[in-house]
N, C-alpha and C positions, 0 to 999 in steps of 0.2 A: 187251254194251254197255248194254242195258236194265237188267240185273241190277246193273250197276255203278251206274247212275243211281239205282236203288232204294236201294242201300246209302248213296249220298250223301244221298238224300232222308231216309232214317232218321237219319243223323248230323246233318243240318241241323235236323231237328225236334227232336232231343234237345238241341241247343244252344238252340233257342228255347224249350224246356220250361224249361231251367235260367234263362234270362233272365227268363222270365215269373214263375217261382217267386221269384226275386230282387226283381223289381217288386212282386209281390204282398205279400211281407214288408214292404217299404218302404211300400206303399199302406195296408196294414192297420194297421200301427204308426202311420202318420200320422193314419188315421182315428180311432184311440184318442186321440191327442194332440189333434186337432182338437175332439173331443167335450169333452175337458177344458177347452179354451179357451172355446168358445162356449156351453157348458152351465153358465153361471154369470154372474156380475157382469162383463159383457164390457167390456174396456178396448180401445180402438181400437188402441193401438200393439201389444197381444198379437195381435189379429186380423191386423193388417197383416203382423207377423212371420211367422205361420204361413201366411198366404195365399200367400206366395212359394213356399214348399214345396209347397203344394197345386196351384198352377198349373204348377210345374216337373214334378210327378209326372204330372199330366194330359198334359203336352207329351211326356214319356218314354213314356207309354202310347201315344199316337198314333204316336210314332216307331217303336215296336216293331211296331206293325201294318204301317207302311211298310216296315220291314226285312223282315218276313216275306214280303210281296208281291214285293218287289224281288229278294230272294234267291232266292225260288222261280222268278221269271222268268229269273234268270241261270242257274239249274240247268237250266231247259228249253232255254236256248240254248247248253248245254254250256260255260258260262263265258265266252261271247264278248261278253256284255253283259247288263245295264249293268255298268259298271266299279265297283270298290269305292269309288273316289273319288266317283263319282256317287251311290252308295248312301248313303255317309256324309253327303254334303251334303244329300241329300234327307231324311234322317232328322233331322239338325240344323235344317234349314229348317222341317220339319213341327213339331218341338218348339217352336221360337221362334214360329211362326205360332199354334199352339194356346195357348201362354202369352199372347200378345198378345190373342187373341180372348176368352179368359176374362177377362182384365183389362178389355178394352173392354166386355164384356157386363155385368159388375158396374157399372162406371162409368155405362153407358147406363141400366141399371135404377134406379140411384140418381138420376141427373140428371133422368129423365123423370117421376119421381113428382110429383104436384101438391102444392099447399100443405096441403090437407087431409090428405093422406097423412103429410107431414112433421109436421104438428100431432099427429096421432093417434100416430105412432111415437114422438114426443117423450114423450107421456104413458104410452104402453105400456112404453117402457124403464124408466120410474119404477116401474111395477108389477113388471116383471121383477127389479129390484134389490131391491124390497121382499119378493118371493117368496124370493130367495136369503137376505136377511137374516132371514126369519122373521116380519117385521111384517105381512105380508099372507097370509091364507089364503083359497083360492078354494072356494066351495061347488060341490060336484059333482066335485071331484078326489079323488084317493086320500087317505084319512085315514092318513097315514103321516109322522111328523116327520122321518124319514130319506130321504124320497122323492128329494130334489134331490141327495143324495149317490150315488144309484144311477144306472146308465146310462140307463134309461127316463126318470127325472126330468131328467137333464141334457139329453136329447134334447127333452123337453117345453119346458124353459126356453129352448133354442136356437130352437125353433119359435114360442114363445109370442108375441113382439112381431108377428111376421108374421101369425099367426092373429088376434091381438086387434084389429088395425086394421079387420078385417072385421066386428067385433061391433057390432051396432046400438045407437045412443044410448050409446056408450061414455062420453062426458063425463058424462052424467046418472048412469050407473052408478058412476062413480069419485068424483064430486064430494064425497059425504059423508065419503070416507076420505082424500081427497087431502091435506088439511093434515096429518093424522097420519102419512101415508106420507112426506111431504117432510120433516117434523120428524125422523123416524126416520133417514131417509137423511142428513140434515144431520149428526146426532149420529154416524153410522156413518162418514161420510167424514172427519170431524174426529178419529176415533180414540177417540170417547167422551171423558169428562171428563179421563182421563189423557193422551190425546193432546193435548187442548187446553191442559192444564197445561204441557206441554212448550212450546207456542207462547207462552203467558204468560211462562214463564221466560226465553225468547229475547227477548221484547219488553222485559220489565222489566230484563234484563241490558243491553240497548242504552241504556235510560234511565239505568242506573247508570253506564255509561261516560260518558254525557253529563254526569251530575251531578259525577263526578270531575274532568272537565275544567273544569266551572262552579266547583268548589270549589278549584281550583288543585292537584289531586292528579293530576299529569301523569306518565304512563308514559314511559319512555325511547324506546319505539318510536312514540310519537304522531307522526303524519305532519306535522302543522302545527309541532310542536316541532322536528323534524329539518330542516324546511325553513328555519325562522328560524336554527338553529344554522349550517347551511351558508351561508346568505346573509350572516350576520354575520361569519363567518370569512373568507369570500371578500372581503367589503368591507374587512375589516382588512388582508388581504394585499395588496389592490389599492392601499390607502393607503400601505403600506410601499414598494410597488414604484415609486411616484413618486420616491422618494429612492434607488432602487436597492438597497433592503434586502429581506431575508427575515426571518421571525420569529426565526430562530436567529442572524441577522448584524446585529441592531440594535446600533450603537455604545453602549458603556457610558455614555458622556456623554449620549446621547439617550434612554436608557431611561426616566427619569422622565417626560419629555415625551410619549413615546409611550403610557405607562400612563395619564397624565392625559388624553390624547385619547381613549383607548379607553373610560375610565370615563364619558365623557359620553354614551355610548350603551349600554354594557354594564357591569353592576355588578360588575366584577372588584375584588379586594382591592387596597389600596395597594401591597402588595409583590409583586404579580403579575409573574411573569416573561414577557416578550413571546412567548416560544416555548412556553408552557404551554397547549396546545390544550384539555386536559381540564378545567382549571379554567375556561378561557373559555366552554366549552360548559355547564358546570354554572351559570355566571353568567347565560348566556342563558336556560337553563331556569328560574332563579328569577325573571327578569324575565317570561318567558312566563306562568309560573303566577300571578304577581302581578296581571298584567294580566287573565287569565282570571277570577280570583276577584274582582277589583274592578269589572269592567264589567257584570256580570250577563248575562241572556240575554232575548231576545224570541222566543217561540215561538208561532206561530199567533196573533199579535197580542197575546199576553199577556207584559208586561214583567215578568220575574222578578227580584226584588231579590237582591243578593249575600247570602251567608252562611246560607242555608237548609240544614236537615238534609235527609237523604235522603227520610224520610217526608213532610215539608212540600214538598219539591221535587216528589214524585210527585203530591201533591194539588193542585198548580197547574192551573188550567183548560187552559193550553196543553199541558201534559204529558198531562193526561187525554184531550185531543183527539187528541194523537199516538198514545196507547195504543189509543183506540177505532177511529181511522180511518186511522192511518198518517201519515207526514210530508208536508207540501206538496211537490209535485213528485215523488211517488214514481214508480217505474218501472212500476207497473201489475201487478207480480207479487203473488202471495198474501202474501209477506213484507212487501211495501210497503203493504198494506192494513190494517195493525194487526190488532187483535183482533176487529174486525167486530162492534162493540157497539153498542146503541142510544144515543141521546144522553143519556139519563137514568142510564146505568150508570156506577158508579164503581169504579175499578180500584185496588186497595190495593198497597202495596210489598210486602206478604207476607200470607199466609193461614195461620191458626192450625189449620185443620182441613179435611178434604176436603169435609165438608158445607157449610163456609162458602164454598169455591171453587165448589162445584157451582151455587150461585145465580148466579155470574157465567157459568158455562157455559150455564145455562138462559136467561140473557138473550142470549147469542150465538146459541143455537139458535133463539130466538124471532124475532130479527132476520133471520137468514138464511132462516128458513121463510117470513116475511112477503115477503122479496124473491123467493124462488123461487116462491112461490104466484102471483105476478103473471105470472111466465113460463109456469107450467103452465096458467093461465087465459086466456092470450093468444088472440086471435082468429086466424082463418085468414089474414087479411091480413098479420099480423105474421111468417107463414112463407112469404110469396110472396118471389120473387127480390128482393133489396135490402131485404127487411123486417127488422125488428128482430132476429128470432130465426131467420132463414134459415140461418145456419151451424149453429146447435144443431139445427135441424129436419133438416138435410141429414145431419149426423153420426148423428142418431137413425134416420133412414131407412136409412142404411148398416148400423147396428147391427141393424136389423130384417130386412134383406135378405140380407146377406153370410152369416150362420150357416146358414140353411137351404139357400141355393144351394151353399155350400161342402160342407155334409154330403151333399147330393144328389149332386154331381159325384163326391165320394170314394166313396159308396156305388155309384154307377153304375160307376166305374172298377173297383172291387173286384169286383162281380158280373160285369161284362163279361170281365175278364181271368181270373177264376176259370172262366168258361164256355170262354174261349179255351184255358186250360190243359187242360181236360177234352177239348176238340176236338183239341189236339196229341197228347195221350195217346192218344186213340182213333186218330188218324191213324197214329202209330207202331204201335200194336197191330195195325191192319189191314194195314199194310205187312209187318210180321213175320209175321203169319198168312198172308198171300198168299204170302210167300217160302217158309214151311214147307209149304204145301199145293202148292208147285210151280207155282203159277199164273203164267202169262206176264205180265211186267211190260210196261207200255205204253212206247212209244218214248221217252217223257220220264221214265221211272221213277216217275210219279205214281200215285195211286190209281185203280182202275177207277171208272167212273161210279157204280155201285151202292155201292161202299165210300165214295166221296166224299160221296154223299148220306147215308150213315150217319153219317160224321163230322159233316157239317153239321147233321144231326138231333140230334146229341149237343150241339153248340153252342147251337142254338136252344132245345133242351129244357131244358138246364141254365140258360140265361138266363131263359126264361120260367117255368120251374118255380121258380126261386129267387124271382123276382119275384112270382109267384103265391102262393107259400107266404107270404111277408111280407104280401101283400095280404089273405089270408085269416086270418092269425094276429093275435092281440092280446097285449097285456101289460097290467099294472095301470093304465097311463095311458090307452091307447087304448080300454079297456073302460069308462072313467069316463064318467059322463054329461056332464061339462063338455067333454071332448075331442070327443065325438060332436057335442055341440051347436055347438061351434066349427067343425067341419068342415061341418055343415049350414049354418051361416052363410056359409062360404066358397063353397058350392055354389049358394047362392041367385042366381038370375038376375034381372037388372034387367028392367024392363018391355019395353025395347027391344032385349034381347039376342038375337043371332042364334043359330042352331043351333051354329055353330062355337064361339061364345063359351061357350055352355052346356057343349058338350063340353069345352072348355079348362078350365073351372072344375071339371069332374068328374075330368079328368086331374090337375089340381093338387091336388085333394083326396087322390086315390089315392096321388100321390107323396108328400104330407105323411104319409099313414098309413104307407107303406112305410118312410120314413126314420125315423119315430118307432119302429117295431117292429124294423127292421133294425139301427139303431144300439144299441138296447136289448139285443138277443140277441147281437150280434157283438162288443160292447165287451170282454167278459172275454177272448175269444180274441186280439182285436187288441192288447189291453194286455199280455198274456202274451208275444206275439211282439216287441213294442216293447222290453219288459224284458229278456227272456231271449235273443232271437236278435239284436235290434239294439242290445243293451248300454245300454239306457236312453236312446236317442236322443231329444233334446229337441224337434227340428223348430223351433228358434227361439223356443220358449216356455219361460221360466225363472220359474216361480211364485215369488212372495216366500215366504220361510221364516217360518213363524209360530211 
């Protein structure tokens, strides 16, 4: 009986090994994708998408541990309990609870940051974007232009905002370069002069449509025209219905009277047939175009007289105001804000050369930089709850906190289940070895106490050994003077810090170092698993094709 239980124990452990290997492949592939997402110009929707997979994998990891413990207990009880239904329920419940705890943890970490943290995070995310774009070089970091395309560089970018908020006098250090960094980011977000030109073409196209309407050049699908055509035709049919007629049934003796009555409102020809709807609609269009061309326009208080050419129309103050700032009563979207130009800027109807248009782009960048500079120089009170920039500060705090937390939990899950895998392999090996030696199995088919200690030693040794190797190892980034200095700033204790707080800061610095090293060294293997074994699984992240 004991030998049979040992055989079942070996079979059970082999199944757990297979499940753990599958989980590890998914976790390592996710880790590579996560580093791609957070190790660059982080966009909130990208992080939110990949976070779901991260929390799900963490929940599955916890569920696997519960499965192992409850399955072993079932084996000890000779299959009498717990039932498979209870095991499945507990595994699903554990996965859901861990998913919720991780989501709540991140939310609490973000919500409990103070206004100063939000303000500093808002500024450090600007620095991070500038590092990605190449407009900022940090003294003391690796002198390698390709650094941020490498795993260790991506890990540094993910950790940078969180590390930088601890830098002393960050505002004073950033201030000389802040305007330049903002200007660079404004230009980058706009897509450069080429991207801004696309926006200009869209805006000038809308003005051209307005000019055609103003000039009486009306397309057949114009909404106002179609509405008038339908209304006029319906009114005509209603007037006929009072006599019990339809357009095709007007008596011949009454046709002239009907046509004369219609011509009072719609300029149809004298020989128009009462059932000719097409000619009727064309006549309504002529009337509509004539009215549009004759009455002119009033835009932003500017009365535009009729008959202007398109260049003269564009040059009108009201049209210039619309191009600069968007129409009155806009929907608040980017498209509704116009070209975002200063008041003195003049928008032409066309540009003869890129150099000529680049002056307009420079004016746009200057206005945007001035507006953004006010935000980045805002005081702490503006980032308080209900403050002017609370929402922006909260988003920046999330961008500073989520990447390092996500990378840490992903790395922790990978190291933990790698250690567990070695533990399971050791367990199978020890069970098989005991069987070959003819050693008597315990009543429950489990390992002897000595073998159990050996297997546990493998688990602990693998985890602590891996963590220790990463703690003592370095890469190009962690060896740099800047990274070491930033860790020292994070370790610095306040005057009233307790021993626990000092120890906590030391542990946090160690975790940061391990994440920076571990992500850098493991990425090539993780990415190979994602591409080759998982067939390029995206984990909810679909980067834009460039």
